[in-house]
N, C-alpha and C positions, 0 to 999 in steps of 0.2 A: 511427419516433419517440420520441424520450424523452420522461418524461416524471419528473415529481418528487415524492417522499413525505416523511411524517415518523411517524416512532414513538418512542415511549417508552422509554428503557430505567433504572431504576433513578430516578436524580433528573435522567439526559440524556434532553433531543430531541436523538433523531440523522434529524439528516436524511439521505436519499440516492436517486440519481437511478436509474429503471427504464426498462429498454424489452424489447423481446419479448412477444410473447404465444404462442408456442409454443419446443415442447422443453427440455431438462433445464435446471434453474438453478446458474447460475453469480457467487458473488459477491465483487467485485474490493473489493481491500484498499489504497489507497496508502498515501503515507509521509511521513514528518516533515518538520519545514521548514517552505518553502514551498509546500502542498500542501492539495490536497483531492481527492476524486473525480474532478474533470474536468478539474483539469489531469493528473493522470498517464492516467488512462483515456479522456480527451475522444475520441481514433479508436476504440479498443477496444472501448468502451462500442455505437457504432452498428454495427459488423462482425457485435460477435455476436450482435447485436438478431434478424439474420434468421434464426437457429438455434437462438437458445437466449433464456429469460429472465434477464436478465442485472441485475443490482441494482453499484450502487458507493456503498458509504456514504462519511460523511465522519465521521471520529474525533470525541471532544467539543473543542471550540474550536477544530476545523475548518473548511473552508465556512462551511455556516447552525447547520452542528451547536451545542448549547450543554450544559454543565453540568460543573459544580464536581467533578473528581475527580484524583484522584493521580496524574499520567502516565506510567503503566509499563507490560510489557508484559502482566505479569498483570492490570491493570485493563482495556485495550483486548482482551483475551481473555473477559473476563466480558461487558466491552460486546456485542462480538461474540455470546457466547452468547446474550447476550437479543436481539440484532438477530434473529439465525437464528430463535429460539423462534416470532418472530409473524409469520414464513413459513409457508404451508403447505404444506412439502415435510421430509419424514422426513432426505432427505440432499442436501448444495448440493456442487460441485466450488467450491474457491476459489482463488484467484490473487491475491498478494501481491508488491507492491513494498519493495524497502529495509524500514522499520521494519514496514511492514502486512505480506510475510514474515513478519518471527519470528510476530505474531499469528497469520498463518495456520498455521505451523507448529506454535505453542501450543494452538493450541484443533485441530491435528488428532490431538498427542498424546495430548491428554487424552480427545477423541470419536471415534477411530477411526472408532466404526459410523454417524458424521452425517458424513461424509466421500467422495465420492463421488474426486474427485482433487484435486493438489495443484500450484498451480503457486508455486514461486519465484523471484523476478526481483531481481535483485543486492541478494539475502534475507540482511539482518539477522538473528542469533540461530546462525549458521552455523560461528561463531570467537570469541575469548575478545580478540582488541584491537584498535581500530580508530586505532590511531597519527594518520592524517590527518584525522578528525574533530576532534582536539585545540583546532585555534583556531578553530574554531564555539563551542567549549564556553568561551576561555575569553575570548572577546568576548561571550561572552553573560554572564559573571561583571561587566562593568564599567558599573555607572550611567551609562544614558543611551546605549552606546554601539550597543547593537543599534537602537534607536529609531534614534538617526540613522543609522546604517550604512543601514537598510527607504530611508530619505527619498534620503540617496545616492544610492543605490543604483537605486531609479526612476526617476530624474532623465530620462534617455533612455536610448533602446532600445540605444545602447554598453556604458552604466552598466549594465544589465540582464544584458549579455551579459560582462561582466566577469565579475558576481557567475557565472556560467552556466558560466564559464572552469575554474572549481575542482571542477566537478559531472559535466562531458561533456566526450566526445570532443575536441570542436572545437566551440565555443560561436558561431563566426562562419557556423561552416556551419548554423546553427538556423534553422529558417524560422522565419519573422515570429507567425506565428499563435502559435507556443509562445512567443517570447519578451512577444508581447502579455501573454499568459496569468500569466507570471509577475511582471510587471508590474503587470497588477492587482492580483494577491497581495502584494505589496508593499505598495503601496498604502493594502488595508485594514487602517486600525487593529485591533491588537489581534492581528495574524493569525503572529506570531513567538513567541508568549509561550508557547502550548503547547510548541513544541519547544526553548526556555528549559529549562522545568521537565522534560521527558522528559530532556533532556540533565544535569541536575543528577540524577536518579535515574536512568537507567541508563550514566552516562560517567565514570569518573573522570578525574584529572590524569595516571594513566599510562599512559590509552589501556585501562585493563584493563574491560570490561562487563561489565553485571550481568546479563544475561541468554545463555546460550549454550548451546542444545540438540545441540553435538555428541555426548554421550555419549548421547541419545536414540535417533540417528538410524536404528539400526537395527531400532527394533521399531516404526520405519515401516509401516502393510502397505499402504497405496494408491499406487495410481500416481503419481510425482511428476514432476514436468518443475523442472528449474533452468535460467533461463536469467541468464546474464551478458555485460554488457558487456566486451568485452578490456580495453578503456582506463579500465576505472573506476580513478577516482582517490579513490573514500571504501569503497567495499569491497571487500576483498581478493576478488579472482577466485579466488583456490585456495583458498579459501570452499565455493566449487558446485563445483568437481571435487573435493575431498575428498569431500563431501556426496551426489556421485554415487556414488562408491565405496561410499559405508556404507548408502545405503539401499537395500533389498531392491531396489524397483521404481526405476528412477530413470533417467529420461531426460537428457542437459546437451547443450546449447545456448550454444556461447561465440559471439559479436559482433566482429566486426571493424571497427573503425574507430566505438564504440561506448562510452560511457562507464556514467554512472550512470540514468541515466533513457530507459532502451531504448525503452519505450511511447512516448516520443516523440519519442528519436533515432533511432529507426529502426522508426515505424508500421507500414509494409508487411510490414518482413518478421518483425518479431514480432506482425500479426494474425494471418500464416500461421501461423508455429507453435503458436499456440495452438489455432486451429481443427483443425490436423491432429492436436494431442494432446489436443481436450476427449471429452469421451464423447459419442456419438454419441444416437439416442432410444429405446436404452433404460432402463428406470427409469424414465420419466418420470411422475410422482404425478400426479393429476390434483388439482387448487386447490377447494381447500373455498370459494373468493368469488375475484371477481376480481384483479388486481395493484391496479388503483385503488381494492380498499376493504378491505386489510390493516388491519386494526385496532391500536393500539398497543399495549403490554406494559410492566407495569409492573413490577420491580424492586425487590428491598430496594438502598438506598443501599448505594455503597461504602466 
């Protein structure tokens, strides 16, 4: 059974989903765009909760989280740090998809003693160029186009599938509940604003990205799982292959017939891999207070 919570980090009100009462803590980080903790991790949260204490956070201006921040990987790393400081655990395992993977990686590099294990799913931050992301950035620069496109895309389930066809391996094969989740996000006012700002800050018009941790990968000290859809049209699968060669303790899983949204395109296989890889009951701290009573934490404004 899952619940929700809220904590304060700087000037942000961070909403999160939580589930599970026993086992090591696992924190799930969603990606950019039409996303939040529920969209990317709907199936993973419930499955992991049988053996782990699970937290899925919404970034500022995603889901139910609020906060006036500069939308960059550096800012999100600070937000994650504040959130983790509000939890009663010395170490956690992190799993991040796309942008969330870049945040998890950035945090792990800065705080290796706080991360038990790291899972990077179709992850940002593992390369220097994202040429296939440029159409999204260009559309975001045209006044009114993004808002109009959202309305048009959410008109029917077929129109939603047309949008997803640029992100997944085969939109026609997506289950209806996934399409419904995306349609609901498209219909929410302002649900794409944070993504537009993130693109402005992180992606240039020649495809170069502002965040690239490739040269730091050899210093990662925790076990790292890299998962990537072989048909990912957004983030090159070569990024994860190269990262697996550079990270000292890395496992690589490439999924057939899968694009950029691995936890929703192949949920059963993805959850199976994650459960096989995550830590067992070792090093489980005793919480200082129940998960339902975790207090907020106020940090300086970013």
